[in-house]
RODONU-29357 format. One record per residue: residue number from 1; residue in three letters; z, x, y of N, C-alpha, C in turn. Coordinates in steps of 0.05 Angstrom, whole numbers, plus 32768, in hexadecimal, padded with zeros to 4 digits. Layout:
% residues N
{NUM; 'ala'; {Z; X; Y}; {Z; X; Y}; {Z; X; Y}}
...
This chain:
% residues 193
{1; 'unk'; {8000; 8011; 7FE9}; {8000; 8000; 8000}; {8000; 8012; 8019}}
{2; 'unk'; {7FEE; 800C; 802C}; {7FED; 801C; 8044}; {8000; 8011; 8059}}
{3; 'unk'; {800D; 8024; 8067}; {8020; 801C; 807D}; {801B; 802F; 8094}}
{4; 'unk'; {8023; 8026; 80AC}; {8022; 8036; 80C4}; {803F; 803C; 80CC}}
{5; 'unk'; {8046; 8056; 80CE}; {8061; 805D; 80D4}; {8067; 8056; 80F1}}
{6; 'unk'; {807E; 8049; 80F5}; {8087; 8041; 8110}; {809B; 8055; 811B}}
{7; 'unk'; {80A7; 8065; 8109}; {80BA; 807A; 8110}; {80B5; 8093; 80FF}}
{8; 'unk'; {80BF; 80A9; 8108}; {80BD; 80C2; 80F8}; {80CF; 80BF; 80DF}}
{9; 'unk'; {80C5; 80C8; 80C8}; {80D5; 80C9; 80B0}; {80CF; 80E3; 80A3}}
{10; 'unk'; {80E3; 80F5; 80A0}; {80DF; 8110; 8097}; {80D0; 8112; 807C}}
{11; 'unk'; {80D6; 80FF; 806A}; {80CA; 8101; 804F}; {80AE; 80F5; 804E}}
{12; 'unk'; {80A6; 80E6; 8063}; {808D; 80D8; 8062}; {8079; 80E0; 8077}}
{13; 'unk'; {8081; 80E1; 8090}; {806F; 80E9; 80A6}; {807A; 80E2; 80C1}}
{14; 'unk'; {8068; 80E2; 80D5}; {8070; 80DD; 80F0}; {8066; 80C2; 80FA}}
{15; 'unk'; {8071; 80BA; 8111}; {8069; 80A1; 811D}; {804B; 80A0; 8121}}
{16; 'unk'; {803E; 808A; 811A}; {8022; 8086; 811D}; {8011; 808E; 8105}}
{17; 'unk'; {801D; 809C; 80F2}; {800E; 80A5; 80DA}; {8009; 808D; 80C7}}
{18; 'unk'; {7FF2; 808D; 80BA}; {7FEC; 8079; 80A6}; {7FF2; 8086; 808B}}
{19; 'unk'; {8003; 8079; 807B}; {800B; 8084; 8061}; {8007; 806F; 804B}}
{20; 'unk'; {8003; 8079; 8033}; {8001; 8068; 801C}; {801B; 806A; 800C}}
{21; 'unk'; {8029; 8054; 8009}; {8043; 8054; 7FFC}; {8044; 803D; 7FE7}}
{22; 'unk'; {8058; 803E; 7FD6}; {805C; 8029; 7FC2}; {8064; 800F; 7FD0}}
{23; 'unk'; {805C; 7FF8; 7FC5}; {8061; 7FDE; 7FD2}; {807F; 7FD9; 7FD4}}
{24; 'unk'; {808E; 7FDF; 7FC0}; {80AB; 7FDA; 7FC0}; {80B9; 7FEB; 7FD6}}
{25; 'unk'; {80B1; 8004; 7FD9}; {80BC; 8016; 7FED}; {80B7; 800B; 8009}}
{26; 'unk'; {809E; 8001; 800D}; {8097; 7FF6; 8027}; {80A7; 7FDD; 802C}}
{27; 'unk'; {80A8; 7FCA; 8019}; {80B5; 7FB0; 801E}; {80D3; 7FB2; 801F}}
{28; 'unk'; {80DE; 7FC3; 800E}; {80FC; 7FC4; 800C}; {8109; 7FD9; 801F}}
{29; 'unk'; {80FA; 7FED; 8028}; {8106; 8002; 8038}; {80F9; 8005; 8053}}
{30; 'unk'; {80DF; 800A; 8054}; {80D2; 8010; 806D}; {80D0; 7FF8; 8080}}
{31; 'unk'; {80C7; 7FE1; 8077}; {80C4; 7FCA; 8088}; {80DF; 7FBF; 8093}}
{32; 'unk'; {80F3; 7FBB; 8082}; {810D; 7FB1; 808C}; {811A; 7FC3; 80A1}}
{33; 'unk'; {8116; 7FDC; 809F}; {8123; 7FEF; 80B2}; {8111; 7FF5; 80CA}}
{34; 'unk'; {80FA; 7FEA; 80CB}; {80E8; 7FEE; 80E2}; {80DB; 8009; 80E2}}
{35; 'unk'; {80DB; 8017; 80CC}; {80D0; 8032; 80CA}; {80B2; 8031; 80C9}}
{36; 'unk'; {80A7; 801C; 80BC}; {808A; 8019; 80B9}; {8081; 7FFD; 80BF}}
{37; 'unk'; {8067; 7FFA; 80C4}; {805B; 7FE0; 80C9}; {8044; 7FDD; 80B5}}
{38; 'unk'; {803D; 7FC4; 80AD}; {8027; 7FC0; 809A}; {800D; 7FCA; 80A7}}
{39; 'unk'; {7FFB; 7FD3; 8096}; {7FE1; 7FDD; 809F}; {7FCE; 7FC6; 80A1}}
{40; 'unk'; {7FCE; 7FB9; 80B8}; {7FBC; 7FA2; 80BD}; {7FAD; 7FA8; 80D7}}
{41; 'unk'; {7F96; 7F9A; 80DB}; {7F87; 7F9F; 80F4}; {7F97; 7F9B; 810D}}
{42; 'unk'; {7FA9; 7F87; 810D}; {7FB9; 7F82; 8124}; {7FCC; 7F99; 812A}}
{43; 'unk'; {7FD9; 7FA4; 8115}; {7FEC; 7FBA; 8118}; {7FDD; 7FD4; 8120}}
{44; 'unk'; {7FC5; 7FD7; 8116}; {7FB5; 7FEF; 811E}; {7FB0; 7FEE; 813C}}
{45; 'unk'; {7FA9; 7FD7; 8147}; {7FA4; 7FD4; 8164}; {7FBE; 7FDA; 8174}}
{46; 'unk'; {7FD5; 7FD0; 816A}; {7FEE; 7FD5; 8178}; {7FF4; 7FF3; 8179}}
{47; 'unk'; {7FF1; 8000; 8162}; {7FF7; 801D; 8161}; {7FE3; 802D; 8172}}
{48; 'unk'; {7FC9; 8025; 8171}; {7FB5; 8033; 8182}; {7FBC; 8030; 819F}}
{49; 'unk'; {7FC7; 8019; 81A7}; {7FCF; 8014; 81C3}; {7FE6; 8026; 81CB}}
{50; 'unk'; {7FF7; 802E; 81B7}; {800E; 803F; 81BC}; {8008; 805C; 81B7}}
{51; 'unk'; {7FEF; 8063; 81AF}; {7FE8; 807E; 81A7}; {7FEF; 8093; 81BC}}
{52; 'unk'; {7FE9; 808E; 81D6}; {7FEF; 80A1; 81EB}; {800D; 80A6; 81ED}}
{53; 'unk'; {801D; 8091; 81EB}; {803A; 8092; 81EC}; {8045; 80A3; 81D5}}
{54; 'unk'; {803A; 809E; 81BD}; {8042; 80AC; 81A4}; {803B; 80CA; 81A7}}
{55; 'unk'; {8024; 80D0; 81B1}; {801C; 80EC; 81B4}; {802D; 80FB; 81C8}}
{56; 'unk'; {8035; 80ED; 81DE}; {8046; 80F9; 81F2}; {8062; 80FF; 81E6}}
{57; 'unk'; {806C; 80ED; 81D5}; {8086; 80F2; 81C7}; {8084; 810A; 81B4}}
{58; 'unk'; {806D; 810C; 81A6}; {8069; 8122; 8193}; {8068; 813D; 81A2}}
{59; 'unk'; {805A; 813D; 81B9}; {8058; 8155; 81C9}; {8074; 815E; 81D3}}
{60; 'unk'; {8084; 814A; 81DC}; {809F; 8150; 81E5}; {80B0; 815C; 81CE}}
{61; 'unk'; {80AD; 8151; 81B6}; {80BC; 815B; 819F}; {80B3; 8178; 8199}}
{62; 'unk'; {8099; 817E; 819B}; {8090; 8199; 8197}; {809C; 81AD; 81AB}}
{63; 'unk'; {809D; 81A5; 81C4}; {80A9; 81B6; 81D9}; {80C7; 81BA; 81D4}}
{64; 'unk'; {80D5; 81A4; 81CD}; {80F1; 81A7; 81C7}; {80F6; 81B9; 81AF}}
{65; 'unk'; {80E5; 81B7; 819B}; {80E8; 81C8; 8183}; {80E3; 81E5; 818A}}
{66; 'unk'; {80D0; 81EB; 819C}; {80CB; 8207; 81A4}; {80E3; 8212; 81B2}}
{67; 'unk'; {80EF; 8203; 81C4}; {8106; 820C; 81D3}; {811E; 8210; 81C0}}
{68; 'unk'; {8122; 81FE; 81AE}; {8137; 8200; 819A}; {8133; 8218; 8188}}
{69; 'unk'; {811A; 821D; 8181}; {8114; 8234; 8170}; {811C; 824E; 817D}}
{70; 'unk'; {8115; 8251; 8197}; {811C; 826A; 81A5}; {813B; 826E; 81A6}}
{71; 'unk'; {8149; 8258; 81AB}; {8167; 825A; 81AC}; {8173; 8261; 8191}}
{72; 'unk'; {8168; 8254; 817C}; {8173; 8259; 8161}; {816C; 8275; 8156}}
{73; 'unk'; {8154; 827F; 815D}; {814C; 8299; 8154}; {815E; 82AF; 8160}}
{74; 'unk'; {8168; 82AB; 8178}; {8179; 82BF; 8185}; {8196; 82BB; 817E}}
{75; 'unk'; {819D; 82A6; 8170}; {81B9; 82A0; 8169}; {81C2; 82B0; 8150}}
{76; 'unk'; {81DA; 82BB; 8152}; {81E7; 82C8; 813B}; {8201; 82BB; 8136}}
{77; 'unk'; {8204; 82B0; 811F}; {821D; 82A2; 8117}; {822F; 82B5; 8108}}
{78; 'unk'; {8249; 82B3; 810D}; {825D; 82C2; 80FD}; {8270; 82AD; 80F1}}
{79; 'unk'; {8272; 82AD; 80D7}; {8282; 829A; 80C9}; {8297; 82A9; 80B9}}
{80; 'unk'; {82B1; 82A3; 80BD}; {82C7; 82B0; 80AF}; {82CF; 829E; 8097}}
{81; 'unk'; {82CE; 82AA; 807F}; {82D5; 829B; 8067}; {82E8; 82AB; 8056}}
{82; 'unk'; {82FA; 829E; 8047}; {830C; 82AC; 8035}; {82FC; 82B9; 801F}}
{83; 'unk'; {8302; 82D3; 801A}; {82F3; 82E1; 8005}; {8305; 82F3; 7FF6}}
{84; 'unk'; {82FD; 82FB; 7FDE}; {830C; 830D; 7FCD}; {8307; 832A; 7FD5}}
{85; 'unk'; {8314; 833C; 7FC8}; {8312; 8359; 7FCF}; {82F5; 8363; 7FCB}}
{86; 'unk'; {82E6; 8358; 7FB8}; {82CB; 8361; 7FB2}; {82B6; 8354; 7FC5}}
{87; 'unk'; {82BF; 8343; 7FD8}; {82AC; 8337; 7FEB}; {82A1; 831C; 7FE2}}
{88; 'unk'; {82AA; 8313; 7FCC}; {82A1; 82F9; 7FC2}; {82B1; 82E3; 7FCF}}
{89; 'unk'; {82A4; 82CF; 7FDA}; {82B1; 82B9; 7FE8}; {82BF; 82A6; 7FD5}}
{90; 'unk'; {82D6; 829B; 7FDF}; {82E3; 8286; 7FD1}; {82D5; 826C; 7FDA}}
{91; 'unk'; {82C1; 8264; 7FCD}; {82B0; 824D; 7FD6}; {8295; 8258; 7FDE}}
{92; 'unk'; {8286; 824A; 7FEE}; {826C; 8252; 7FF6}; {8266; 8247; 8012}}
{93; 'unk'; {8254; 8256; 8020}; {824A; 824C; 803A}; {8231; 823C; 8034}}
{94; 'unk'; {8232; 8222; 803B}; {821C; 8210; 8035}; {820E; 8208; 804F}}
{95; 'unk'; {81F9; 81F8; 804D}; {81EB; 81EF; 8065}; {81FE; 81DD; 8076}}
{96; 'unk'; {8211; 81D0; 8069}; {8224; 81C0; 8078}; {8236; 81D2; 8089}}
{97; 'unk'; {823F; 81E8; 807E}; {8250; 81FB; 808D}; {8241; 8206; 80A5}}
{98; 'unk'; {8227; 820C; 80A1}; {8217; 8217; 80B7}; {8212; 8201; 80CC}}
{99; 'unk'; {820D; 81E8; 80C4}; {8209; 81D2; 80D7}; {8222; 81CE; 80E8}}
{100; 'unk'; {823A; 81D0; 80DC}; {8253; 81CE; 80EB}; {8257; 81E5; 80FF}}
{101; 'unk'; {824F; 81FD; 80F6}; {8251; 8214; 8108}; {823D; 8212; 811F}}
{102; 'unk'; {8225; 8208; 8119}; {8212; 8203; 812F}; {821B; 81EE; 8142}}
{103; 'unk'; {8229; 81DA; 8138}; {8234; 81C5; 814A}; {8248; 81D1; 815D}}
{104; 'unk'; {8258; 81E5; 8154}; {826B; 81F2; 8166}; {825D; 8201; 817D}}
{105; 'unk'; {8244; 8209; 8178}; {8234; 8217; 818C}; {8222; 8204; 819C}}
{106; 'unk'; {8225; 81EA; 8197}; {8216; 81D6; 81A7}; {81FC; 81CD; 819B}}
{107; 'unk'; {81F6; 81D4; 8182}; {81DC; 81CB; 8176}; {81E2; 81B6; 8161}}
{108; 'unk'; {81D6; 819E; 8165}; {81DA; 8188; 8152}; {81C2; 8188; 813F}}
{109; 'unk'; {81C5; 8195; 8128}; {81B0; 8198; 8114}; {81BA; 818C; 80FA}}
{110; 'unk'; {81A9; 817B; 80EE}; {81B1; 816F; 80D4}; {81B2; 8185; 80BE}}
{111; 'unk'; {81C4; 8182; 80AC}; {81C7; 8197; 8097}; {81AF; 8198; 8085}}
{112; 'unk'; {81A0; 8181; 8083}; {8189; 8180; 8071}; {8173; 8193; 807B}}
{113; 'unk'; {8173; 8198; 8095}; {815E; 81A9; 80A1}; {8164; 81C7; 809F}}
{114; 'unk'; {817C; 81CE; 8095}; {8184; 81EA; 8092}; {8180; 81F3; 8076}}
{115; 'unk'; {8171; 8209; 8073}; {816B; 8214; 8058}; {8177; 822F; 8055}}
{116; 'unk'; {8188; 8232; 8041}; {8195; 824C; 803A}; {8188; 8256; 8021}}
{117; 'unk'; {817F; 8270; 8021}; {8174; 827B; 8008}; {8189; 827A; 7FF1}}
{118; 'unk'; {8182; 8270; 7FDB}; {8194; 826E; 7FC4}; {81A6; 8255; 7FC5}}
{119; 'unk'; {81A3; 8245; 7FD9}; {81B3; 822C; 7FDB}; {81CF; 8230; 7FE8}}
{120; 'unk'; {81D9; 8248; 7FE9}; {81F3; 824C; 7FF5}; {81F9; 826A; 7FF6}}
{121; 'unk'; {820B; 8272; 8007}; {8213; 828E; 800A}; {822E; 8291; 7FFD}}
{122; 'unk'; {8230; 82A5; 7FEA}; {8249; 82A8; 7FDB}; {8256; 82C3; 7FDE}}
{123; 'unk'; {824A; 82D4; 7FEF}; {8256; 82EF; 7FF3}; {8257; 82F5; 8011}}
{124; 'unk'; {8268; 8308; 8018}; {826A; 8312; 8034}; {8251; 8322; 803A}}
{125; 'unk'; {8247; 8320; 8053}; {822F; 832F; 805A}; {821F; 8321; 8070}}
{126; 'unk'; {8206; 832C; 8074}; {81F4; 8320; 8088}; {81DE; 8311; 807A}}
{127; 'unk'; {81D7; 82F9; 8084}; {81C3; 82E8; 8077}; {81B2; 82DB; 808D}}
{128; 'unk'; {819C; 82CF; 8084}; {818A; 82C0; 8095}; {8188; 82A3; 8089}}
{129; 'unk'; {8187; 8290; 809B}; {8183; 8274; 8093}; {816C; 8268; 80A3}}
{130; 'unk'; {815C; 8257; 8098}; {8146; 824B; 80A6}; {814E; 822E; 80AE}}
{131; 'unk'; {8145; 8227; 80C6}; {814A; 820C; 80D0}; {812F; 81FF; 80D5}}
{132; 'unk'; {8129; 81E9; 80C7}; {8110; 81DB; 80CB}; {8111; 81CC; 80E5}}
{133; 'unk'; {80FC; 81CF; 80F5}; {80FA; 81C1; 810E}; {80E4; 81AD; 810C}}
{134; 'unk'; {80D8; 81A6; 8122}; {80C3; 8192; 8123}; {80A9; 819D; 8117}}
{135; 'unk'; {809A; 818D; 8108}; {8082; 8194; 80FA}; {8086; 81AD; 80E9}}
{136; 'unk'; {8076; 81C2; 80EC}; {8079; 81DA; 80DB}; {808A; 81F0; 80E8}}
{137; 'unk'; {8096; 81EA; 80FE}; {80A6; 81FF; 810B}; {80C1; 8201; 80FE}}
{138; 'unk'; {80CB; 821A; 80FD}; {80E6; 821F; 80F2}; {80F2; 8237; 8100}}
{139; 'unk'; {810C; 8238; 8101}; {811A; 824E; 810E}; {812A; 825C; 80F9}}
{140; 'unk'; {8131; 8275; 80FF}; {8141; 8285; 80EC}; {815B; 828D; 80FA}}
{141; 'unk'; {8171; 8287; 80ED}; {818B; 828D; 80F7}; {8197; 82A5; 80E8}}
{142; 'unk'; {81A3; 82B7; 80F7}; {81B2; 82CE; 80EB}; {81CF; 82C5; 80E7}}
{143; 'unk'; {81D9; 82CA; 80CF}; {81F4; 82C1; 80C8}; {8203; 82D9; 80BD}}
{144; 'unk'; {821B; 82DE; 80C7}; {822C; 82F4; 80BD}; {8245; 82E6; 80B1}}
{145; 'unk'; {824A; 82EC; 8098}; {8261; 82E2; 808A}; {8277; 82F7; 808A}}
{146; 'unk'; {828E; 82F1; 8095}; {82A4; 8304; 8097}; {82BA; 82FA; 8085}}
{147; 'unk'; {82C7; 830E; 8077}; {82DD; 8307; 8065}; {82F6; 8302; 8075}}
{148; 'unk'; {8304; 82ED; 806E}; {831E; 82E6; 807A}; {8334; 82F2; 8069}}
{149; 'unk'; {8347; 82FF; 8075}; {835D; 830A; 8066}; {836F; 82F4; 805B}}
{150; 'unk'; {8376; 82F7; 8042}; {8387; 82E2; 8035}; {83A1; 82F0; 802D}}
{151; 'unk'; {83B7; 82E5; 8037}; {83D1; 82F0; 8030}; {83D9; 82E6; 8015}}
{152; 'unk'; {83E0; 82F9; 8004}; {83E9; 82F2; 7FE9}; {8405; 82FB; 7FE5}}
{153; 'unk'; {8415; 82EB; 7FD6}; {8430; 82F2; 7FD0}; {8430; 8304; 7FB8}}
{154; 'unk'; {8443; 8317; 7FB7}; {8445; 8329; 7FA0}; {8450; 8318; 7F89}}
{155; 'unk'; {8448; 831F; 7F71}; {8451; 8310; 7F5A}; {846E; 8315; 7F53}}
{156; 'unk'; {8478; 832C; 7F5B}; {8494; 8333; 7F54}; {84A8; 8323; 7F65}}
{157; 'unk'; {849F; 831B; 7F7D}; {84B1; 830C; 7F8E}; {84B5; 82F0; 7F83}}
{158; 'unk'; {84CF; 82E8; 7F81}; {84D4; 82CD; 7F77}; {84DA; 82BB; 7F8F}}
{159; 'unk'; {84D0; 82A3; 7F8E}; {84D6; 8291; 7FA5}; {84F3; 8289; 7FA5}}
{160; 'unk'; {84FE; 8284; 7FBC}; {851A; 827C; 7FBF}; {851E; 8261; 7FB2}}
{161; 'unk'; {8535; 825C; 7FA6}; {853A; 8242; 7F9A}; {8539; 822D; 7FAF}}
{162; 'unk'; {852F; 8216; 7FA7}; {852D; 8200; 7FBA}; {8548; 81F2; 7FBD}}
{163; 'unk'; {8550; 81F1; 7FD6}; {8569; 81E4; 7FDC}; {8564; 81D2; 7FF4}}
{164; 'unk'; {856B; 81BA; 7FF0}; {8566; 81A7; 8006}; {8576; 818E; 8003}}
{165; 'unk'; {8570; 817C; 8013}; {857E; 8163; 8013}; {857B; 8154; 7FF9}}
{166; 'unk'; {8564; 8157; 7FEC}; {855F; 8148; 7FD3}; {8573; 8150; 7FBE}}
{167; 'unk'; {8577; 816B; 7FBA}; {858A; 8174; 7FA6}; {85A6; 816E; 7FAE}}
{168; 'unk'; {85AE; 8170; 7FC7}; {85C9; 816A; 7FD0}; {85CE; 814C; 7FCB}}
{169; 'unk'; {85BB; 813C; 7FD0}; {85BF; 811F; 7FCC}; {85C4; 8119; 7FAF}}
{170; 'unk'; {85B5; 8126; 7F9D}; {85B9; 8121; 7F81}; {85D6; 812A; 7F78}}
{171; 'unk'; {85DF; 8141; 7F82}; {85F9; 814A; 7F7C}; {860E; 8137; 7F86}}
{172; 'unk'; {860A; 812E; 7F9F}; {861D; 811B; 7FAB}; {861E; 8101; 7F9A}}
{173; 'unk'; {8608; 80F8; 7F91}; {8607; 80E0; 7F80}; {8615; 80E5; 7F66}}
{174; 'unk'; {8611; 80FC; 7F5A}; {861E; 8103; 7F41}; {863D; 8103; 7F44}}
{175; 'unk'; {8646; 8110; 7F5A}; {8663; 8112; 7F5E}; {866E; 80F7; 7F64}}
{176; 'unk'; {8660; 80E6; 7F73}; {866A; 80CB; 7F79}; {866B; 80BB; 7F5F}}
{177; 'unk'; {8658; 80BE; 7F4D}; {8658; 80B0; 7F34}; {8670; 80B9; 7F23}}
{178; 'unk'; {8675; 80D3; 7F23}; {868C; 80DD; 7F13}; {86A6; 80D3; 7F1F}}
{179; 'unk'; {86A9; 80D2; 7F39}; {86C1; 80C7; 7F46}; {86C5; 80AA; 7F3F}}
{180; 'unk'; {86AE; 809B; 7F40}; {86B0; 807E; 7F39}; {86B8; 807A; 7F1C}}
{181; 'unk'; {86AD; 808B; 7F0A}; {86B4; 8089; 7EED}; {86D1; 808F; 7EE9}}
{182; 'unk'; {86DC; 80A3; 7EF6}; {86F8; 80AA; 7EF2}; {870A; 8094; 7EFE}}
{183; 'unk'; {8701; 8088; 7F14}; {8711; 8072; 7F20}; {8712; 805A; 7F0D}}
{184; 'unk'; {86FB; 8055; 7F01}; {86F9; 803E; 7EEE}; {870B; 8044; 7ED6}}
{185; 'unk'; {870C; 805D; 7ECC}; {871D; 8064; 7EB5}; {873A; 8060; 7EBC}}
{186; 'unk'; {8742; 8068; 7ED5}; {875E; 8065; 7EDD}; {8765; 8048; 7EDF}}
{187; 'unk'; {8752; 8037; 7EE8}; {8758; 801A; 7EEA}; {875B; 800F; 7ECE}}
{188; 'unk'; {8749; 8018; 7EBB}; {874B; 800E; 7EA0}; {8765; 8017; 7E93}}
{189; 'unk'; {876E; 802F; 7E98}; {8788; 8039; 7E8D}; {879F; 8028; 7E99}}
{190; 'unk'; {879D; 8023; 7EB3}; {87B2; 8014; 7EC0}; {87B3; 7FF8; 7EB5}}
{191; 'unk'; {879C; 7FEC; 7EAF}; {879B; 7FD1; 7EA5}; {87A6; 7FD0; 7E88}}
{192; 'unk'; {87A1; 7FE6; 7E79}; {87AA; 7FE7; 7E5D}; {87C8; 7FEA; 7E5C}}
{193; 'unk'; {87D5; 7FF6; 7E6F}; {87F2; 7FFA; 7E6E}; {8800; 7FE1; 7E75}}
């Protein structure tokens, strides 16, 4: 089934493109969300009337992508992660971690658009990550992973015994129960005499 895209969709195409999709996909997903319009003579005329507006938006997106590419190419991220003595990280640096770090620097980039070689970084060192921008443009970010010092307790040191209100309360309850039991015994003895 042919449809005309009304909005950009990363997996399918850009606004104004004519695509061939499955009928169920069009009826159940694209049409209800306003992402696509049916390929009819009337809709073709509407899209052709908006063609200049669509092209102007595409050109603006290209310019924005070029500016963003320049900024990201010059950016160097430093991420501190807990690591072992051999430089292996406890965990991994993922595209989500990089997206959060970019947000701290003022860049709102979806994690899906960030590609890390090997799917994740698992060791301390310097790496490169690619960020997909508009159309075929992409930027390359330099990332430095720094090991965070982790304080470890020596195994020979024993932790101090826990003493708190909880234990004192239990002891108080036990002593009160013992006092009550002895009082009851004295009453029983007094009654027996």
